[in-house]
Chimera marker file (.cmm) of the C-alpha trace (Angstrom):
<marker_set name="trace">
<marker id="1" x="42.358" y="14.131" z="-16.105" r="1" g="1" b="0" radius="0.5"/>
<marker id="2" x="39.641" y="13.350" z="-13.615" r="1" g="1" b="0" radius="0.5"/>
<marker id="3" x="38.134" y="10.084" z="-12.511" r="1" g="1" b="0" radius="0.5"/>
<marker id="4" x="35.489" y="8.633" z="-14.803" r="1" g="1" b="0" radius="0.5"/>
<marker id="5" x="32.769" y="6.474" z="-13.275" r="1" g="1" b="0" radius="0.5"/>
<marker id="6" x="32.833" y="3.029" z="-14.813" r="1" g="1" b="0" radius="0.5"/>
<marker id="7" x="31.174" y="-0.031" z="-13.273" r="1" g="1" b="0" radius="0.5"/>
<marker id="8" x="33.519" y="-2.854" z="-14.227" r="1" g="1" b="0" radius="0.5"/>
<marker id="9" x="31.376" y="-5.542" z="-12.594" r="1" g="1" b="0" radius="0.5"/>
<marker id="10" x="28.229" y="-4.498" z="-14.460" r="1" g="1" b="0" radius="0.5"/>
<marker id="11" x="30.236" y="-4.416" z="-17.685" r="1" g="1" b="0" radius="0.5"/>
<marker id="12" x="31.662" y="-7.882" z="-17.012" r="1" g="1" b="0" radius="0.5"/>
<marker id="13" x="28.186" y="-9.232" z="-16.223" r="1" g="1" b="0" radius="0.5"/>
<marker id="14" x="26.830" y="-7.712" z="-19.441" r="1" g="1" b="0" radius="0.5"/>
<marker id="15" x="29.578" y="-9.326" z="-21.490" r="1" g="1" b="0" radius="0.5"/>
<marker id="16" x="29.113" y="-12.689" z="-19.782" r="1" g="1" b="0" radius="0.5"/>
<marker id="17" x="25.353" y="-12.576" z="-20.428" r="1" g="1" b="0" radius="0.5"/>
<marker id="18" x="26.066" y="-12.103" z="-24.130" r="1" g="1" b="0" radius="0.5"/>
<marker id="19" x="28.175" y="-15.279" z="-24.193" r="1" g="1" b="0" radius="0.5"/>
<marker id="20" x="31.703" y="-13.969" z="-23.700" r="1" g="1" b="0" radius="0.5"/>
<marker id="21" x="33.811" y="-16.131" z="-21.348" r="1" g="1" b="0" radius="0.5"/>
<marker id="22" x="34.524" y="-14.584" z="-17.937" r="1" g="1" b="0" radius="0.5"/>
<marker id="23" x="38.283" y="-14.327" z="-18.474" r="1" g="1" b="0" radius="0.5"/>
<marker id="24" x="37.794" y="-12.396" z="-21.697" r="1" g="1" b="0" radius="0.5"/>
<marker id="25" x="35.068" y="-10.236" z="-20.144" r="1" g="1" b="0" radius="0.5"/>
<marker id="26" x="37.413" y="-9.326" z="-17.274" r="1" g="1" b="0" radius="0.5"/>
<marker id="27" x="40.222" y="-8.518" z="-19.721" r="1" g="1" b="0" radius="0.5"/>
<marker id="28" x="37.912" y="-6.299" z="-21.781" r="1" g="1" b="0" radius="0.5"/>
<marker id="29" x="36.636" y="-4.520" z="-18.658" r="1" g="1" b="0" radius="0.5"/>
<marker id="30" x="40.161" y="-3.877" z="-17.398" r="1" g="1" b="0" radius="0.5"/>
<marker id="31" x="41.294" y="-2.574" z="-20.780" r="1" g="1" b="0" radius="0.5"/>
<marker id="32" x="38.271" y="-0.294" z="-21.125" r="1" g="1" b="0" radius="0.5"/>
<marker id="33" x="38.664" y="0.967" z="-17.565" r="1" g="1" b="0" radius="0.5"/>
<marker id="34" x="42.323" y="1.831" z="-18.211" r="1" g="1" b="0" radius="0.5"/>
<marker id="35" x="41.495" y="3.547" z="-21.506" r="1" g="1" b="0" radius="0.5"/>
<marker id="36" x="38.737" y="5.637" z="-19.936" r="1" g="1" b="0" radius="0.5"/>
<marker id="37" x="40.897" y="6.768" z="-17.055" r="1" g="1" b="0" radius="0.5"/>
<marker id="38" x="43.842" y="7.634" z="-19.305" r="1" g="1" b="0" radius="0.5"/>
<marker id="39" x="42.129" y="9.475" z="-22.133" r="1" g="1" b="0" radius="0.5"/>
<marker id="40" x="38.649" y="10.775" z="-21.296" r="1" g="1" b="0" radius="0.5"/>
<marker id="41" x="38.294" y="14.404" z="-20.223" r="1" g="1" b="0" radius="0.5"/>
<marker id="42" x="35.700" y="15.262" z="-17.607" r="1" g="1" b="0" radius="0.5"/>
<marker id="43" x="33.601" y="18.417" z="-17.491" r="1" g="1" b="0" radius="0.5"/>
<marker id="44" x="35.986" y="19.801" z="-14.871" r="1" g="1" b="0" radius="0.5"/>
<marker id="45" x="38.919" y="19.190" z="-17.231" r="1" g="1" b="0" radius="0.5"/>
<marker id="46" x="37.101" y="21.005" z="-20.031" r="1" g="1" b="0" radius="0.5"/>
<marker id="47" x="36.181" y="23.937" z="-17.756" r="1" g="1" b="0" radius="0.5"/>
<marker id="48" x="39.815" y="24.258" z="-16.702" r="1" g="1" b="0" radius="0.5"/>
<marker id="49" x="40.974" y="24.234" z="-20.324" r="1" g="1" b="0" radius="0.5"/>
<marker id="50" x="38.385" y="26.865" z="-21.296" r="1" g="1" b="0" radius="0.5"/>
<marker id="51" x="39.448" y="29.053" z="-18.381" r="1" g="1" b="0" radius="0.5"/>
<marker id="52" x="43.092" y="28.833" z="-19.490" r="1" g="1" b="0" radius="0.5"/>
<marker id="53" x="42.116" y="29.653" z="-23.068" r="1" g="1" b="0" radius="0.5"/>
<marker id="54" x="40.029" y="32.625" z="-21.947" r="1" g="1" b="0" radius="0.5"/>
<marker id="55" x="43.061" y="33.956" z="-20.074" r="1" g="1" b="0" radius="0.5"/>
<marker id="56" x="45.213" y="33.614" z="-23.176" r="1" g="1" b="0" radius="0.5"/>
<marker id="57" x="42.567" y="35.303" z="-25.330" r="1" g="1" b="0" radius="0.5"/>
<marker id="58" x="42.484" y="38.205" z="-22.870" r="1" g="1" b="0" radius="0.5"/>
<marker id="59" x="46.265" y="38.570" z="-23.183" r="1" g="1" b="0" radius="0.5"/>
<marker id="60" x="46.115" y="38.494" z="-26.983" r="1" g="1" b="0" radius="0.5"/>
<marker id="61" x="43.335" y="41.098" z="-26.937" r="1" g="1" b="0" radius="0.5"/>
<marker id="62" x="45.422" y="43.354" z="-24.698" r="1" g="1" b="0" radius="0.5"/>
<marker id="63" x="48.494" y="42.915" z="-26.896" r="1" g="1" b="0" radius="0.5"/>
<marker id="64" x="46.482" y="43.722" z="-30.040" r="1" g="1" b="0" radius="0.5"/>
<marker id="65" x="45.096" y="46.887" z="-28.464" r="1" g="1" b="0" radius="0.5"/>
<marker id="66" x="48.621" y="47.990" z="-27.570" r="1" g="1" b="0" radius="0.5"/>
<marker id="67" x="49.873" y="47.174" z="-31.069" r="1" g="1" b="0" radius="0.5"/>
<marker id="68" x="47.018" y="49.059" z="-32.766" r="1" g="1" b="0" radius="0.5"/>
<marker id="69" x="47.620" y="52.028" z="-30.459" r="1" g="1" b="0" radius="0.5"/>
<marker id="70" x="51.277" y="52.096" z="-31.468" r="1" g="1" b="0" radius="0.5"/>
<marker id="71" x="50.362" y="51.860" z="-35.146" r="1" g="1" b="0" radius="0.5"/>
<marker id="72" x="47.955" y="54.775" z="-34.798" r="1" g="1" b="0" radius="0.5"/>
<marker id="73" x="50.640" y="56.832" z="-33.070" r="1" g="1" b="0" radius="0.5"/>
<marker id="74" x="53.102" y="56.074" z="-35.884" r="1" g="1" b="0" radius="0.5"/>
<marker id="75" x="50.512" y="56.989" z="-38.506" r="1" g="1" b="0" radius="0.5"/>
<marker id="76" x="49.709" y="60.284" z="-36.804" r="1" g="1" b="0" radius="0.5"/>
<marker id="77" x="53.407" y="61.052" z="-36.558" r="1" g="1" b="0" radius="0.5"/>
<marker id="78" x="53.871" y="60.255" z="-40.250" r="1" g="1" b="0" radius="0.5"/>
<marker id="79" x="50.882" y="62.424" z="-41.221" r="1" g="1" b="0" radius="0.5"/>
<marker id="80" x="52.161" y="65.303" z="-39.086" r="1" g="1" b="0" radius="0.5"/>
<marker id="81" x="55.584" y="64.981" z="-40.721" r="1" g="1" b="0" radius="0.5"/>
<marker id="82" x="54.078" y="64.938" z="-44.204" r="1" g="1" b="0" radius="0.5"/>
<marker id="83" x="51.962" y="68.001" z="-43.388" r="1" g="1" b="0" radius="0.5"/>
<marker id="84" x="55.047" y="69.801" z="-42.139" r="1" g="1" b="0" radius="0.5"/>
<marker id="85" x="56.911" y="68.964" z="-45.350" r="1" g="1" b="0" radius="0.5"/>
<marker id="86" x="53.935" y="70.021" z="-47.479" r="1" g="1" b="0" radius="0.5"/>
<marker id="87" x="53.585" y="73.295" z="-45.543" r="1" g="1" b="0" radius="0.5"/>
<marker id="88" x="57.291" y="74.045" z="-45.949" r="1" g="1" b="0" radius="0.5"/>
<marker id="89" x="57.107" y="73.248" z="-49.665" r="1" g="1" b="0" radius="0.5"/>
<marker id="90" x="54.125" y="75.578" z="-50.133" r="1" g="1" b="0" radius="0.5"/>
<marker id="91" x="55.952" y="78.410" z="-48.310" r="1" g="1" b="0" radius="0.5"/>
<marker id="92" x="58.933" y="77.997" z="-50.660" r="1" g="1" b="0" radius="0.5"/>
<marker id="93" x="56.743" y="78.430" z="-53.719" r="1" g="1" b="0" radius="0.5"/>
<link id1="1" id2="2" r="1" g="1" b="0" radius="0.2"/>
<link id1="2" id2="3" r="1" g="1" b="0" radius="0.2"/>
<link id1="3" id2="4" r="1" g="1" b="0" radius="0.2"/>
<link id1="4" id2="5" r="1" g="1" b="0" radius="0.2"/>
<link id1="5" id2="6" r="1" g="1" b="0" radius="0.2"/>
<link id1="6" id2="7" r="1" g="1" b="0" radius="0.2"/>
<link id1="7" id2="8" r="1" g="1" b="0" radius="0.2"/>
<link id1="8" id2="9" r="1" g="1" b="0" radius="0.2"/>
<link id1="9" id2="10" r="1" g="1" b="0" radius="0.2"/>
<link id1="10" id2="11" r="1" g="1" b="0" radius="0.2"/>
<link id1="11" id2="12" r="1" g="1" b="0" radius="0.2"/>
<link id1="12" id2="13" r="1" g="1" b="0" radius="0.2"/>
<link id1="13" id2="14" r="1" g="1" b="0" radius="0.2"/>
<link id1="14" id2="15" r="1" g="1" b="0" radius="0.2"/>
<link id1="15" id2="16" r="1" g="1" b="0" radius="0.2"/>
<link id1="16" id2="17" r="1" g="1" b="0" radius="0.2"/>
<link id1="17" id2="18" r="1" g="1" b="0" radius="0.2"/>
<link id1="18" id2="19" r="1" g="1" b="0" radius="0.2"/>
<link id1="19" id2="20" r="1" g="1" b="0" radius="0.2"/>
<link id1="20" id2="21" r="1" g="1" b="0" radius="0.2"/>
<link id1="21" id2="22" r="1" g="1" b="0" radius="0.2"/>
<link id1="22" id2="23" r="1" g="1" b="0" radius="0.2"/>
<link id1="23" id2="24" r="1" g="1" b="0" radius="0.2"/>
<link id1="24" id2="25" r="1" g="1" b="0" radius="0.2"/>
<link id1="25" id2="26" r="1" g="1" b="0" radius="0.2"/>
<link id1="26" id2="27" r="1" g="1" b="0" radius="0.2"/>
<link id1="27" id2="28" r="1" g="1" b="0" radius="0.2"/>
<link id1="28" id2="29" r="1" g="1" b="0" radius="0.2"/>
<link id1="29" id2="30" r="1" g="1" b="0" radius="0.2"/>
<link id1="30" id2="31" r="1" g="1" b="0" radius="0.2"/>
<link id1="31" id2="32" r="1" g="1" b="0" radius="0.2"/>
<link id1="32" id2="33" r="1" g="1" b="0" radius="0.2"/>
<link id1="33" id2="34" r="1" g="1" b="0" radius="0.2"/>
<link id1="34" id2="35" r="1" g="1" b="0" radius="0.2"/>
<link id1="35" id2="36" r="1" g="1" b="0" radius="0.2"/>
<link id1="36" id2="37" r="1" g="1" b="0" radius="0.2"/>
<link id1="37" id2="38" r="1" g="1" b="0" radius="0.2"/>
<link id1="38" id2="39" r="1" g="1" b="0" radius="0.2"/>
<link id1="39" id2="40" r="1" g="1" b="0" radius="0.2"/>
<link id1="40" id2="41" r="1" g="1" b="0" radius="0.2"/>
<link id1="41" id2="42" r="1" g="1" b="0" radius="0.2"/>
<link id1="42" id2="43" r="1" g="1" b="0" radius="0.2"/>
<link id1="43" id2="44" r="1" g="1" b="0" radius="0.2"/>
<link id1="44" id2="45" r="1" g="1" b="0" radius="0.2"/>
<link id1="45" id2="46" r="1" g="1" b="0" radius="0.2"/>
<link id1="46" id2="47" r="1" g="1" b="0" radius="0.2"/>
<link id1="47" id2="48" r="1" g="1" b="0" radius="0.2"/>
<link id1="48" id2="49" r="1" g="1" b="0" radius="0.2"/>
<link id1="49" id2="50" r="1" g="1" b="0" radius="0.2"/>
<link id1="50" id2="51" r="1" g="1" b="0" radius="0.2"/>
<link id1="51" id2="52" r="1" g="1" b="0" radius="0.2"/>
<link id1="52" id2="53" r="1" g="1" b="0" radius="0.2"/>
<link id1="53" id2="54" r="1" g="1" b="0" radius="0.2"/>
<link id1="54" id2="55" r="1" g="1" b="0" radius="0.2"/>
<link id1="55" id2="56" r="1" g="1" b="0" radius="0.2"/>
<link id1="56" id2="57" r="1" g="1" b="0" radius="0.2"/>
<link id1="57" id2="58" r="1" g="1" b="0" radius="0.2"/>
<link id1="58" id2="59" r="1" g="1" b="0" radius="0.2"/>
<link id1="59" id2="60" r="1" g="1" b="0" radius="0.2"/>
<link id1="60" id2="61" r="1" g="1" b="0" radius="0.2"/>
<link id1="61" id2="62" r="1" g="1" b="0" radius="0.2"/>
<link id1="62" id2="63" r="1" g="1" b="0" radius="0.2"/>
<link id1="63" id2="64" r="1" g="1" b="0" radius="0.2"/>
<link id1="64" id2="65" r="1" g="1" b="0" radius="0.2"/>
<link id1="65" id2="66" r="1" g="1" b="0" radius="0.2"/>
<link id1="66" id2="67" r="1" g="1" b="0" radius="0.2"/>
<link id1="67" id2="68" r="1" g="1" b="0" radius="0.2"/>
<link id1="68" id2="69" r="1" g="1" b="0" radius="0.2"/>
<link id1="69" id2="70" r="1" g="1" b="0" radius="0.2"/>
<link id1="70" id2="71" r="1" g="1" b="0" radius="0.2"/>
<link id1="71" id2="72" r="1" g="1" b="0" radius="0.2"/>
<link id1="72" id2="73" r="1" g="1" b="0" radius="0.2"/>
<link id1="73" id2="74" r="1" g="1" b="0" radius="0.2"/>
<link id1="74" id2="75" r="1" g="1" b="0" radius="0.2"/>
<link id1="75" id2="76" r="1" g="1" b="0" radius="0.2"/>
<link id1="76" id2="77" r="1" g="1" b="0" radius="0.2"/>
<link id1="77" id2="78" r="1" g="1" b="0" radius="0.2"/>
<link id1="78" id2="79" r="1" g="1" b="0" radius="0.2"/>
<link id1="79" id2="80" r="1" g="1" b="0" radius="0.2"/>
<link id1="80" id2="81" r="1" g="1" b="0" radius="0.2"/>
<link id1="81" id2="82" r="1" g="1" b="0" radius="0.2"/>
<link id1="82" id2="83" r="1" g="1" b="0" radius="0.2"/>
<link id1="83" id2="84" r="1" g="1" b="0" radius="0.2"/>
<link id1="84" id2="85" r="1" g="1" b="0" radius="0.2"/>
<link id1="85" id2="86" r="1" g="1" b="0" radius="0.2"/>
<link id1="86" id2="87" r="1" g="1" b="0" radius="0.2"/>
<link id1="87" id2="88" r="1" g="1" b="0" radius="0.2"/>
<link id1="88" id2="89" r="1" g="1" b="0" radius="0.2"/>
<link id1="89" id2="90" r="1" g="1" b="0" radius="0.2"/>
<link id1="90" id2="91" r="1" g="1" b="0" radius="0.2"/>
<link id1="91" id2="92" r="1" g="1" b="0" radius="0.2"/>
<link id1="92" id2="93" r="1" g="1" b="0" radius="0.2"/>
</marker_set>
């Protein structure tokens, strides 16, 4: 996580102006500052996560293309085998 800009002094002053005692205002500001720094994602964090996800999506796309290619090869092999059996059966008749 990145650093989040938070003006503790302005927050404390705002709380004090609304009638909250200074000790409580400082405690609230410290708690909010800690919470913001521990749990808020920045734009850089989100960009990094999207970049990682894009990489994983690219890998899944590649794997799916390989899988579909293999399935097509198996299907063509099965069709060729069935045609060979059908041709042999027709020749026996």
